[in-house]
BAPA-555724 format. One record per residue: residue number from 1; residue in one letter; chain; x, y, z of N, C-alpha, C in turn. Coordinates in Angstrom, 3 decimals. Last residue first. Example, Ala and Ser with C-alpha at 12.3 -4.5 7.8 and 13.67 -1.06 7.14 Angstrom:
<atoms>
nr/rest/kette/n.x/n.y/n.z/ca.x/ca.y/ca.z/c.x/c.y/c.z
2/S/A/12.850/-2.250/7.080/13.670/-1.060/7.140/12.900/0.030/7.870
1/A/A/13.190/-5.690/7.800/12.300/-4.500/7.800/13.200/-3.300/7.800
</atoms>
This chain:
<atoms>
nr/rest/kette/n.x/n.y/n.z/ca.x/ca.y/ca.z/c.x/c.y/c.z
255/R/A/-19.716/-6.540/10.420/-20.668/-6.093/11.439/-22.100/-6.375/11.005
254/K/A/-17.000/-8.712/9.962/-18.203/-8.096/9.384/-19.193/-7.757/10.486
253/K/A/-13.564/-8.889/9.712/-14.704/-8.805/10.623/-15.848/-8.063/9.966
252/V/A/-10.943/-10.864/9.047/-11.918/-10.013/8.360/-13.216/-10.042/9.178
251/Y/A/-9.415/-12.669/10.497/-9.067/-11.250/10.566/-10.005/-10.316/9.803
250/R/A/-10.315/-15.355/10.246/-9.727/-14.867/11.504/-9.665/-13.349/11.595
249/K/A/-11.362/-15.832/7.711/-12.080/-16.325/8.894/-11.615/-15.645/10.170
248/K/A/-9.527/-14.628/6.016/-10.942/-14.279/5.907/-11.722/-14.694/7.149
247/K/A/-7.153/-15.952/6.769/-7.310/-14.519/7.039/-8.793/-14.124/7.004
246/Y/A/-7.616/-18.513/5.765/-7.504/-18.311/7.218/-7.720/-16.843/7.581
245/L/A/-7.512/-18.005/3.050/-8.767/-18.477/3.638/-8.776/-18.266/5.144
244/G/A/-4.818/-17.290/2.961/-5.828/-16.339/2.532/-7.201/-16.708/3.070
243/F/A/-3.537/-19.590/3.681/-3.576/-18.521/4.679/-4.532/-17.393/4.266
242/F/A/-3.987/-21.038/1.267/-4.416/-21.560/2.571/-4.568/-20.428/3.586
241/L/A/-2.807/-19.376/-0.678/-4.227/-19.737/-0.764/-4.755/-20.197/0.587
240/N/A/-0.137/-19.253/0.185/-0.928/-18.028/0.086/-2.420/-18.331/0.059
239/R/A/0.610/-21.951/-0.094/0.601/-21.318/1.235/-0.281/-20.079/1.229
238/G/A/0.462/-22.138/-2.890/-0.437/-22.929/-2.051/-0.531/-22.371/-0.641
237/T/A/2.593/-20.440/-3.499/1.244/-20.076/-3.938/0.203/-20.838/-3.136
236/N/A/4.675/-21.957/-2.456/4.355/-20.665/-1.835/2.977/-20.161/-2.260
235/V/A/4.572/-24.114/-4.267/4.377/-24.342/-2.830/3.973/-23.041/-2.140
234/L/A/5.154/-22.782/-6.668/3.873/-23.473/-6.498/3.565/-23.699/-5.026
233/A/A/7.752/-21.880/-6.131/6.701/-20.906/-6.443/5.315/-21.518/-6.270
232/V/A/9.061/-24.305/-5.840/8.926/-23.425/-4.672/7.829/-22.396/-4.909
231/F/A/8.829/-25.211/-8.527/8.282/-25.987/-7.413/8.051/-25.098/-6.190
230/S/A/10.133/-23.234/-10.069/8.714/-23.506/-10.269/8.096/-24.249/-9.090
229/N/A/12.287/-21.168/-7.967/12.040/-22.139/-9.026/10.555/-22.509/-9.044
228/K/A/12.087/-17.563/-7.430/12.035/-18.952/-6.962/11.857/-19.896/-8.152
227/G/A/12.187/-14.767/-7.664/13.179/-15.599/-8.343/13.221/-17.039/-7.878
226/E/A/10.401/-12.910/-6.801/11.272/-13.504/-5.786/12.319/-14.446/-6.379
225/A/A/9.213/-12.188/-9.236/9.696/-11.146/-8.327/10.675/-11.695/-7.295
224/E/A/8.744/-14.759/-10.477/9.442/-13.668/-11.151/10.014/-12.631/-10.190
223/K/A/7.632/-16.592/-8.581/8.499/-17.038/-9.673/9.353/-15.908/-10.219
222/H/A/6.045/-15.102/-6.850/7.131/-15.917/-6.295/8.122/-16.358/-7.372
221/L/A/4.373/-13.754/-8.732/5.075/-13.042/-7.664/6.275/-13.837/-7.179
220/K/A/3.263/-15.807/-10.206/4.221/-14.909/-10.854/5.011/-14.107/-9.825
219/Y/A/1.550/-16.858/-8.218/2.623/-17.683/-8.782/3.685/-16.795/-9.424
218/H/A/-0.192/-14.726/-7.860/0.637/-15.173/-6.735/1.814/-16.010/-7.243
217/W/A/-1.382/-14.658/-10.405/-0.571/-13.525/-9.959/0.314/-13.895/-8.768
216/G/A/-2.781/-17.084/-10.432/-1.715/-16.832/-11.405/-0.805/-15.701/-10.978
215/I/A/-4.621/-16.589/-8.397/-3.649/-17.677/-8.250/-2.467/-17.454/-9.194
214/L/A/-6.095/-14.524/-9.598/-5.351/-14.256/-8.368/-4.284/-15.317/-8.130
213/R/A/-7.306/-15.887/-11.719/-6.310/-14.847/-11.992/-5.469/-14.557/-10.759
212/K/A/-8.974/-17.585/-10.242/-7.984/-18.141/-11.162/-6.897/-17.126/-11.475
211/I/A/-10.673/-15.808/-8.926/-9.724/-16.597/-8.138/-8.613/-17.148/-9.030
210/S/A/-11.019/-12.679/-10.763/-11.370/-14.057/-10.423/-10.279/-14.723/-9.604
209/H/A/-11.275/-9.243/-9.508/-10.813/-10.284/-10.410/-11.090/-11.688/-9.859
208/T/A/-11.789/-7.139/-7.843/-12.869/-7.526/-8.746/-12.485/-8.704/-9.639
207/S/A/-9.589/-6.411/-6.399/-10.657/-7.076/-5.644/-11.806/-7.534/-6.541
206/I/A/-8.013/-4.934/-8.084/-7.682/-6.345/-7.904/-8.801/-7.100/-7.202
205/S/A/-10.045/-2.835/-10.220/-9.223/-3.080/-9.039/-9.034/-4.572/-8.831
204/G/A/-11.818/-2.555/-12.323/-10.399/-2.685/-12.641/-9.517/-2.956/-11.444
203/A/A/-14.126/-0.681/-10.494/-13.862/-1.357/-11.765/-12.365/-1.355/-12.063
202/R/A/-13.968/-1.177/-6.992/-13.882/-0.254/-8.121/-13.517/-1.022/-9.379
201/G/A/-13.954/-2.906/-4.835/-14.944/-3.137/-5.873/-14.930/-2.143/-7.002
200/R/A/-13.107/-0.775/-2.086/-13.211/-2.116/-2.653/-14.269/-2.159/-3.764
199/R/A/-10.985/1.360/-0.717/-12.108/1.369/-1.659/-12.131/0.038/-2.415
198/Y/A/-10.251/1.551/2.653/-9.892/0.893/1.399/-11.114/0.814/0.488
197/L/A/-9.131/3.781/4.979/-10.333/3.298/4.303/-9.963/2.822/2.903
196/A/A/-7.455/3.738/8.186/-7.491/3.915/6.733/-8.766/3.310/6.164
195/L/A/-7.373/3.075/10.826/-6.852/4.391/10.459/-6.879/4.663/8.954
194/E/A/-8.334/1.359/13.426/-8.812/1.550/12.055/-8.445/2.966/11.606
193/E/A/-5.706/-0.259/15.278/-6.708/0.791/15.148/-7.084/0.942/13.675
192/N/A/-3.292/-1.650/16.304/-4.641/-2.215/16.227/-5.715/-1.126/16.288
191/L/A/-0.534/-1.824/14.562/-1.207/-0.845/15.400/-2.695/-1.137/15.259
190/L/A/1.580/-4.593/14.192/0.235/-4.051/14.006/-0.093/-2.985/15.042
189/Y/A/4.776/-4.852/12.624/3.937/-4.835/13.826/2.632/-4.100/13.560
188/C/A/7.149/-6.882/10.987/6.100/-5.881/10.847/5.136/-5.985/12.023
187/D/A/10.740/-7.210/11.142/9.390/-7.709/11.357/8.394/-6.554/11.281
186/A/A/13.144/-6.447/8.621/12.489/-6.098/9.881/11.119/-6.759/9.955
185/K/A/14.243/-7.528/6.323/15.083/-6.636/7.122/14.477/-6.312/8.480
184/K/A/12.360/-8.948/5.101/13.657/-9.617/5.232/14.603/-8.793/6.102
183/C/A/10.317/-7.188/4.828/10.245/-8.112/5.959/11.518/-8.960/6.107
182/V/A/10.896/-5.901/2.431/11.043/-5.163/3.685/11.120/-6.125/4.862
181/K/A/10.303/-7.941/0.571/11.656/-7.394/0.665/11.874/-6.692/2.011
180/L/A/7.599/-8.324/1.051/8.509/-9.465/1.181/9.958/-8.993/1.287
179/W/A/6.599/-5.815/0.409/6.607/-6.223/1.822/7.513/-7.429/2.045
178/M/A/6.924/-5.899/-2.403/7.644/-4.916/-1.600/7.728/-5.347/-0.142
177/A/A/5.160/-7.874/-3.167/6.583/-8.062/-3.457/7.436/-7.118/-2.615
176/Y/A/2.800/-6.555/-2.468/3.206/-7.738/-1.704/4.693/-8.015/-1.923
175/D/A/2.802/-4.672/-4.525/2.901/-4.210/-3.136/3.329/-5.356/-2.231
174/N/A/2.469/-6.262/-6.744/3.769/-5.614/-6.570/3.911/-4.999/-5.182
173/N/A/0.196/-7.633/-7.471/0.901/-8.085/-6.260/2.243/-7.402/-6.062
172/K/A/0.662/-7.199/-11.019/-0.171/-7.324/-9.839/0.671/-7.860/-8.679
171/K/A/2.788/-6.900/-12.805/1.613/-6.040/-12.945/0.715/-6.078/-11.717
170/I/A/6.215/-6.505/-11.970/5.066/-7.387/-12.121/3.804/-6.532/-12.030
169/D/A/9.165/-5.725/-11.997/8.065/-5.172/-12.783/7.007/-6.242/-13.020
168/A/A/10.396/-5.933/-8.620/10.344/-6.378/-10.009/9.100/-5.824/-10.697
167/V/A/11.141/-2.999/-6.589/10.575/-4.317/-6.831/10.558/-4.634/-8.321
166/Q/A/13.212/-1.453/-4.224/12.752/-1.470/-5.602/12.281/-2.890/-5.916
165/I/A/13.946/0.481/-1.413/13.309/-0.732/-1.909/12.862/-0.510/-3.349
164/L/A/16.576/1.751/0.446/15.780/1.910/-0.774/15.253/0.553/-1.224
163/G/A/16.253/1.046/4.038/16.958/1.417/2.818/16.012/1.543/1.638
162/I/A/15.492/0.414/6.655/15.188/-0.520/5.568/15.998/-0.229/4.311
161/V/A/16.362/2.574/8.237/16.648/1.191/8.631/16.531/0.255/7.432
160/E/A/15.512/4.793/6.942/16.886/4.805/7.441/17.319/3.412/7.885
159/A/A/12.850/4.341/6.427/13.782/4.219/5.309/15.234/4.212/5.765
158/D/A/10.569/2.638/8.160/11.657/3.574/8.405/12.720/3.379/7.326
157/Y/A/7.226/2.361/6.813/8.501/1.804/7.262/9.546/2.912/7.366
156/I/A/3.750/1.786/6.966/4.837/2.766/7.081/6.105/1.996/7.438
155/V/A/0.623/0.807/5.494/2.031/0.535/5.814/2.849/1.810/5.978
154/T/A/-1.960/1.070/4.612/-1.724/1.184/6.052/-0.249/1.148/6.431
153/L/A/-2.298/0.569/1.941/-2.624/1.913/2.410/-2.356/2.130/3.891
152/C/A/-1.837/-2.208/1.773/-0.832/-1.265/1.289/-1.056/0.133/1.858
151/G/A/-2.479/-4.254/4.526/-3.055/-3.439/3.476/-2.065/-2.365/3.074
150/V/A/-0.921/-7.406/5.253/-1.008/-5.954/5.418/-1.721/-5.304/4.249
149/W/A/-0.584/-10.069/4.722/-1.538/-9.697/5.762/-1.828/-8.201/5.773
148/C/A/0.008/-12.078/2.378/0.129/-10.621/2.470/-0.934/-10.110/3.446
147/Y/A/1.390/-15.145/3.725/0.314/-14.350/3.126/0.626/-12.869/3.268
146/N/A/3.826/-16.455/4.104/2.574/-17.205/4.177/1.444/-16.455/3.488
145/F/A/5.673/-14.474/4.034/5.647/-15.386/2.895/4.386/-16.242/2.920
144/M/A/5.141/-13.386/6.526/4.816/-12.593/5.348/4.811/-13.463/4.097
143/G/A/6.070/-15.410/8.214/4.664/-15.037/8.230/4.258/-14.250/7.001
142/T/A/8.804/-15.305/7.653/8.034/-16.507/7.321/6.545/-16.194/7.250
141/K/A/9.342/-12.742/8.708/9.580/-13.029/7.292/8.782/-14.253/6.850
140/T/A/6.549/-11.979/10.930/7.948/-12.270/10.631/8.118/-12.487/9.134
139/I/A/4.371/-9.800/12.290/4.566/-10.602/11.084/6.069/-10.750/10.839
138/R/A/2.253/-9.421/15.057/3.635/-9.381/14.562/3.752/-10.301/13.358
137/K/A/-0.477/-9.568/15.194/0.209/-8.505/15.928/1.643/-8.333/15.457
136/P/A/-2.242/-10.202/12.094/-1.413/-10.627/13.228/-0.720/-9.437/13.899
135/G/A/-5.074/-8.001/11.331/-4.081/-9.023/11.032/-3.287/-9.393/12.262
134/T/A/-8.100/-6.643/9.869/-6.951/-6.521/10.767/-5.943/-7.621/10.413
133/V/A/-10.747/-4.941/8.436/-9.693/-5.930/8.219/-8.523/-5.624/9.145
132/T/A/-14.254/-4.665/8.495/-12.981/-4.176/9.030/-11.950/-5.283/8.891
131/V/A/-17.243/-3.880/6.850/-16.114/-4.805/6.950/-14.881/-4.079/7.474
130/G/A/-19.348/-2.181/6.283/-19.414/-2.965/7.507/-18.270/-3.931/7.717
129/N/A/-19.011/-0.547/4.144/-19.800/-1.756/3.922/-19.855/-2.678/5.138
128/R/A/-19.275/2.976/3.814/-18.726/1.829/4.533/-19.632/0.617/4.349
127/K/A/-19.083/4.663/0.702/-19.896/4.225/1.835/-19.278/2.999/2.488
126/G/A/-17.865/5.454/-1.618/-17.309/5.936/-0.362/-18.100/5.532/0.872
125/D/A/-18.666/4.305/-3.932/-19.285/5.590/-3.589/-18.793/6.161/-2.263
124/S/A/-17.434/1.883/-3.956/-16.979/2.868/-4.938/-17.575/4.254/-4.694
123/D/A/-17.215/1.230/-0.364/-17.535/0.886/-1.748/-17.109/2.016/-2.680
122/I/A/-14.679/0.474/2.099/-15.752/1.316/1.576/-16.038/0.877/0.147
121/E/A/-13.327/-1.140/4.969/-13.679/-1.170/3.557/-14.809/-0.188/3.251
120/I/A/-10.764/-0.066/7.118/-12.194/-0.244/6.910/-12.464/-0.249/5.415
119/Y/A/-7.820/-1.535/8.595/-8.507/-0.625/7.678/-9.974/-1.021/7.558
118/N/A/-5.101/-1.516/11.000/-6.359/-2.026/10.464/-6.883/-1.044/9.408
117/T/A/-1.638/-0.970/10.019/-2.819/-0.758/10.855/-4.007/-1.535/10.276
116/Y/A/1.927/-1.620/10.355/0.696/-1.457/9.585/-0.466/-1.296/10.544
115/S/A/5.531/-1.111/10.210/4.242/-1.317/10.876/3.085/-1.169/9.900
114/F/A/8.876/-1.015/10.990/7.941/-1.472/9.969/6.610/-1.768/10.666
113/P/A/10.614/-0.471/13.065/10.888/0.161/11.771/9.865/-0.167/10.682
112/Y/A/9.877/0.299/16.401/9.518/-0.554/15.275/9.840/0.157/13.957
111/G/A/10.158/1.408/18.943/11.353/1.154/18.143/11.093/0.227/16.967
110/H/A/7.971/2.183/20.393/8.399/0.792/20.525/9.668/0.468/19.738
109/E/A/7.746/4.914/19.793/7.635/4.470/21.179/8.203/3.072/21.364
108/E/A/7.847/4.956/17.005/8.940/5.549/17.789/8.927/5.050/19.230
107/M/A/5.429/3.681/16.351/6.703/3.122/15.899/7.871/3.665/16.707
106/F/A/3.509/5.367/17.551/3.554/3.940/17.873/4.916/3.337/17.518
105/E/A/4.018/7.743/16.145/4.204/7.698/17.596/4.327/6.252/18.079
104/I/A/3.243/6.879/13.624/4.645/7.226/13.859/4.948/7.253/15.357
103/Q/A/0.488/6.463/14.066/1.347/5.358/13.651/2.822/5.660/13.885
102/K/A/-0.562/8.956/14.850/-0.671/7.797/15.725/0.330/6.708/15.355
101/S/A/0.091/10.576/12.604/0.546/10.939/13.955/0.508/9.739/14.885
100/L/A/-1.165/9.285/10.398/0.294/9.419/10.472/0.768/9.690/11.896
99/K/A/-3.968/9.359/11.242/-3.263/8.143/10.816/-1.750/8.263/10.994
98/D/A/-5.746/11.334/11.913/-4.644/11.074/12.849/-3.857/9.816/12.489
97/P/A/-7.685/11.444/9.776/-6.756/12.555/10.036/-5.589/12.251/10.970
96/V/A/-7.658/8.426/7.769/-8.303/9.277/8.774/-7.262/10.309/9.226
95/W/A/-7.158/8.112/4.220/-6.688/8.017/5.598/-7.591/8.832/6.510
94/L/A/-8.225/6.233/1.298/-8.279/7.379/2.206/-7.622/7.058/3.535
93/D/A/-7.893/5.498/-2.288/-8.073/5.157/-0.878/-7.927/6.390/0.000
92/D/A/-7.171/6.021/-4.820/-8.615/5.908/-4.587/-8.935/5.565/-3.136
91/S/A/-4.438/6.012/-5.052/-5.148/7.233/-5.419/-6.668/7.121/-5.376
90/D/A/-2.879/4.552/-2.132/-3.305/4.530/-3.524/-4.276/5.678/-3.779
89/L/A/-0.264/5.258/-0.106/-1.694/5.504/-0.238/-2.040/5.492/-1.714
88/F/A/2.331/4.658/2.206/1.718/4.337/0.922/0.222/4.623/0.964
87/A/A/5.436/5.967/3.512/4.050/5.543/3.660/3.437/5.390/2.270
86/I/A/8.490/6.096/5.098/7.843/5.853/3.812/6.443/5.306/4.085
85/W/A/10.492/8.415/6.898/9.395/7.445/6.900/8.815/7.333/5.501
84/K/A/12.365/10.229/6.110/12.787/9.158/7.021/11.765/8.026/6.991
83/G/A/12.078/11.293/2.642/11.666/11.157/4.024/12.357/10.055/4.798
82/K/A/12.397/11.628/-0.032/13.426/12.211/0.832/13.180/11.932/2.307
81/A/A/11.892/9.847/-3.088/11.493/10.129/-1.707/12.667/10.631/-0.872
80/E/A/12.628/9.000/-5.574/12.521/10.449/-5.366/12.314/10.819/-3.897
79/R/A/12.440/6.268/-5.362/13.754/6.851/-5.674/13.769/8.350/-5.424
78/L/A/9.707/6.032/-4.943/10.632/5.663/-3.862/12.031/6.221/-4.117
77/A/A/8.700/6.742/-7.453/8.428/7.589/-6.297/9.390/7.296/-5.150
76/R/A/9.657/4.524/-8.924/10.086/5.891/-9.255/9.874/6.830/-8.067
75/N/A/8.287/2.406/-7.725/9.749/2.434/-7.719/10.265/3.848/-7.977
74/R/A/5.630/3.080/-8.365/6.076/3.109/-6.970/7.598/3.166/-6.880
73/S/A/5.805/2.715/-11.187/5.423/4.011/-10.617/5.869/4.118/-9.168
72/I/A/6.458/0.035/-11.413/7.393/1.031/-11.926/7.086/2.402/-11.320
71/A/A/4.086/-1.029/-10.238/5.413/-1.342/-9.703/6.433/-0.289/-10.126
70/A/A/1.910/-0.178/-11.802/2.082/0.365/-10.450/3.469/0.104/-9.884
69/G/A/2.710/0.546/-15.296/2.210/-0.254/-14.187/2.591/0.326/-12.838
68/S/A/3.306/2.053/-17.545/4.304/1.089/-17.075/3.831/0.214/-15.922
67/N/A/2.859/4.076/-20.271/2.139/3.290/-19.275/2.998/2.111/-18.849
66/K/A/5.536/6.469/-20.517/4.655/5.461/-21.101/3.991/4.683/-19.973
65/E/A/6.528/8.426/-18.878/6.535/8.676/-20.316/5.662/7.680/-21.064
64/N/A/4.775/9.336/-15.883/5.554/8.377/-16.648/5.463/8.700/-18.136
63/K/A/4.955/12.285/-14.011/4.226/11.541/-15.039/5.176/10.597/-15.774
62/L/A/4.446/13.646/-10.739/5.332/13.109/-11.758/4.515/12.294/-12.754
61/Y/A/4.010/16.112/-8.497/3.258/15.335/-9.488/4.194/14.947/-10.625
60/T/A/4.226/16.681/-5.072/4.967/16.575/-6.326/4.204/15.655/-7.270
59/I/A/3.413/18.714/-2.368/2.909/17.740/-3.335/3.719/17.827/-4.631
58/R/A/4.213/20.761/-0.823/4.547/19.427/-0.328/4.142/18.334/-1.314
57/Q/A/3.158/23.050/-1.818/4.517/22.711/-2.231/4.989/21.363/-1.700
56/D/A/0.141/23.436/-3.123/0.744/22.905/-1.892/2.119/22.369/-2.265
55/V/A/-0.489/23.768/-5.704/-0.094/24.979/-4.981/0.484/24.613/-3.609
54/L/A/-1.456/21.394/-6.582/-0.009/21.576/-6.687/0.454/22.917/-6.121
53/Y/A/-4.154/21.240/-6.667/-3.513/20.853/-5.401/-2.007/21.103/-5.414
52/P/A/-4.946/21.812/-9.275/-5.172/22.814/-8.223/-4.454/22.505/-6.910
51/K/A/-4.099/19.294/-10.655/-3.447/20.595/-10.845/-3.708/21.609/-9.729
50/V/A/-5.738/17.046/-10.379/-4.575/17.207/-9.497/-4.028/18.629/-9.521
49/V/A/-7.658/17.342/-12.379/-8.081/17.227/-10.983/-6.927/17.528/-10.032
48/D/A/-6.141/17.375/-14.700/-6.944/18.549/-14.359/-7.370/18.531/-12.889
47/D/A/-5.031/14.769/-14.640/-4.176/15.967/-14.656/-4.941/17.202/-14.186
46/T/A/-7.353/13.100/-14.786/-6.517/13.123/-13.587/-5.653/14.382/-13.530
45/E/A/-9.360/12.594/-16.654/-9.064/13.986/-16.298/-8.172/14.111/-15.054
44/D/A/-7.943/9.792/-18.435/-9.098/10.561/-17.967/-8.645/11.967/-17.568
43/T/A/-5.747/8.370/-18.951/-6.471/8.861/-20.126/-7.746/9.598/-19.718
42/S/A/-2.500/8.397/-17.425/-3.961/8.345/-17.329/-4.606/8.940/-18.581
41/C/A/0.253/7.652/-17.154/-0.364/7.958/-18.446/-1.880/7.790/-18.407
40/D/A/0.488/7.264/-14.295/0.926/6.272/-15.275/0.172/6.430/-16.594
39/D/A/1.796/9.566/-11.987/0.694/9.201/-12.877/1.213/8.352/-14.029
38/V/A/2.708/9.655/-8.799/3.269/9.273/-10.091/2.120/8.776/-10.961
37/I/A/3.064/11.845/-6.165/2.089/11.215/-7.050/2.777/10.907/-8.369
36/L/A/4.173/12.187/-3.114/4.744/11.935/-4.430/3.728/11.151/-5.259
35/L/A/4.034/14.422/-0.549/3.210/13.485/-1.315/3.764/13.394/-2.729
34/E/A/5.650/14.800/2.524/5.657/15.099/1.100/4.833/14.015/0.408
33/W/A/5.211/16.170/5.842/5.107/15.120/4.835/5.339/15.692/3.439
32/D/A/4.458/17.198/8.655/5.771/17.091/8.013/5.767/15.928/7.024
31/K/A/2.032/17.160/10.029/2.183/18.063/8.887/3.490/17.918/8.109
30/Y/A/-0.410/15.299/11.419/1.048/15.297/11.244/1.342/16.051/9.941
29/L/A/-3.053/15.408/10.830/-2.586/16.204/11.961/-1.061/16.310/11.950
28/Q/A/-4.105/15.550/7.434/-3.361/14.878/8.499/-2.926/15.853/9.595
27/A/A/-5.309/16.667/5.274/-6.023/16.770/6.552/-5.274/16.115/7.714
26/Q/A/-3.795/15.952/3.107/-3.699/17.332/3.585/-4.363/17.523/4.946
25/V/A/-4.760/13.329/2.812/-3.360/13.573/3.196/-3.217/14.979/3.774
24/S/A/-7.329/13.775/2.037/-7.129/13.010/3.271/-5.684/13.092/3.754
23/Q/A/-6.909/15.102/-0.376/-7.466/15.852/0.751/-7.276/15.110/2.071
22/I/A/-6.071/12.930/-1.944/-5.139/14.018/-1.635/-5.625/14.815/-0.434
21/S/A/-8.521/11.522/-2.028/-7.324/10.896/-1.465/-6.296/11.955/-1.068
20/E/A/-10.160/13.330/-3.342/-10.482/12.964/-1.966/-9.287/12.311/-1.278
19/A/A/-8.879/13.330/-5.834/-8.984/14.573/-5.051/-9.257/14.263/-3.582
18/I/A/-9.179/10.723/-6.831/-7.874/11.161/-6.352/-7.934/12.450/-5.541
17/F/A/-11.637/9.851/-7.922/-11.349/9.615/-6.506/-10.126/10.352/-5.965
16/E/A/-11.895/10.369/-10.610/-13.109/10.411/-9.797/-12.807/10.402/-8.298
15/A/A/-9.417/9.834/-11.665/-9.841/11.234/-11.547/-11.051/11.382/-10.633
14/T/A/-7.898/7.574/-12.048/-8.697/7.683/-10.828/-9.130/9.132/-10.591
13/N/A/-6.018/6.692/-14.027/-7.450/6.817/-14.309/-8.317/6.799/-13.040
12/Y/A/-3.648/6.009/-11.819/-4.012/5.679/-13.199/-5.528/5.701/-13.321
11/S/A/-0.911/6.617/-9.621/-2.259/6.929/-10.094/-2.432/6.480/-11.537
10/P/A/0.816/6.027/-6.524/0.671/5.821/-7.966/-0.750/6.150/-8.385
9/M/A/2.150/7.588/-3.937/0.807/7.458/-4.517/0.882/7.267/-6.028
8/I/A/3.787/7.650/-0.928/3.895/7.137/-2.286/2.493/6.888/-2.838
7/I/A/5.055/10.067/1.138/3.849/9.304/0.842/3.843/8.944/-0.644
6/S/A/7.433/10.469/3.520/7.246/10.459/2.073/6.089/9.516/1.756
5/V/A/7.727/12.440/6.325/7.059/11.256/5.792/6.907/11.420/4.287
4/L/A/10.419/13.622/8.284/9.602/13.774/7.097/9.010/12.432/6.685
3/G/A/10.495/13.829/11.815/10.896/13.177/10.587/9.895/13.357/9.475
2/A/A/9.188/13.145/15.074/10.010/13.933/14.159/10.279/13.121/12.906
1/M/A/7.619/13.425/18.241/7.617/12.863/16.893/8.426/13.763/15.977
</atoms>
C-alpha cells in the first residue's frame, strides 16, 4: 500500500464530538494521511477543542471567513488536498482503526478508483442502535442517479484518476452532488465490511428533518447542482424517493 490520504472534514458547532472524530483518524493503522478540517464559523468551543490536536503536523485547521455551508467547506479542503486518495469524515462521525488500510488495499488489489464501505449507526451518545447500512456491490452512473447509496464517511476515491471535484453551493445533499460527479468518471465498488460509525439523530443533522424537506433538497440537487430542467429534476427526485424506500428494505439491516 502506498500514497497519501487526504481526509476532508468540514465542521460546524460539533465541539462535543470532533475530538473523538479526530482521534479515530489518529488511531488509523494506515499512517500516511493528512486531515484537512475546515471550520464554518462555529459559535461553540470547536476552536478550543481542536487546538491541542494541531501539534500533529498531519492536521491542518482552516477557518472560513463567513458561514458558507458544507459544500463550500468541502470544496476548499479539496483544493488544499495533496493526497493520491481522497477520503471523507464528518466532524461527528467515526472510523474503526483499520478503515483506511483495508479500503486502500481493496482498491489497489482490484484497481478500483472509487469505493465505499458499510457503516454502523450510533446515537448522539455514541451508542450503537443495532442498524447496519450497506449497498450494491457496484454502483454505475445510472445507479448513483437512482439514489445516494453511499455514506459520505465511507467513501474513498483516487484523485489521480478522478481529478479535482468541486460541487455547487447547495446547503444539503452536497455530498450526493459530489458522488454524482465522481461516478461520471468511475463506477463505485463496495467493500462489504463495517468500517465506519455514523452518528444519527444529532440536532440539526439531515437525519432529523422531515420528508417534505428531503424531497425539496433532492429537487434542488438535480435542478441546481446538476443543472437539469424542471421536468428531469422532478423525475430524478421521484427516482430518489422510490430507490430510497428500496434501500431501507434491501440494505438497512436491523438486529
